[in-house]
N, C-alpha and C positions, 0 to 999 in steps of 0.2 A: 328452245330446247333446254331441258334440265341437264344438270351435270351427270345424272345417272344415265340419261338417254345418250349423252355424248360419249360416256364411257362404253356403253353397249355398242354404239356405232364404231368406236375405235377398235374394240375387240373383234367385231364382225369383219372389219377391214383386214385384220390379221389372219383370218381363217385360211387354212391351206398354204400359208407362207412357210418358207424354210425358217426354222427356229432353233436356237441354241439355248439350253437350260443348264445352268451350273448348280450342282447339288452340294450340300454341306459336307458330304463325305468325300469330296474331291472328284466325283464323276461328272462328266459332261455328256449331255444328250443332244444329238443333232437329229431333228426330225421335222415333220410337217405338223404345224399347230392345228389341232382339231377341236379342242374343247378346254374350258376352264369352268370351275364351279365357284360357289360362294365362299368356300374355304380356301380358294386359290390353288387347288390341286389342278395340275396341267396334264392334259392328255396329248401325246404326240404319236403320230403314225409314221411308219417307215423309218424307224429310229435306229441310229448307230450310237453305241456307248463308247466313250473314251475315258481312260483313267489318267490322272495327272502324272503318275509315276511311269506310265507306259503310253505316252502321248502318240506314238507312232502306231500303236495297236488299236484296232477298232473291232467291236463286236456288234453284229446286227441283232437288234432286240425286237423289231417289229412295232407293235402297239404297246406303249408304256404309259403308266400313270406316275407322275412325280408329285409326291405330297407337297403342298404349299409350304408347310413348315420347314421343309428341307431345301427350298429354292433360295439360292443366294444371288443369282443373276439370271435375267430373262432377256434374250436378245432376238429380235426379228432380223434375220439375215437377208431377207429379200423384200425390200420395200419398193413401192411404186415411186418413181421419181417425183411426181407431184404430191405425194403423201407426206413428204418431209416439210414440216412447217413448225 
């Protein structure tokens, strides 16, 4: 398996997993990972938005596209126990 095939397989294993994306403007998006493109833009479904200054407030956003150039951190919140390696 090539490294590109391994990367694609890893991304496919993350599909529909609960995900948190931190943006450069201080926003945090919690949603379900549905897509990424070659420019590293991430699409999340069923997404809530949080702002650092108002961490206890959330806003439902639905389907969002987070531009790859603004992503500072990407976390999969829901991993399969045997996927941790």
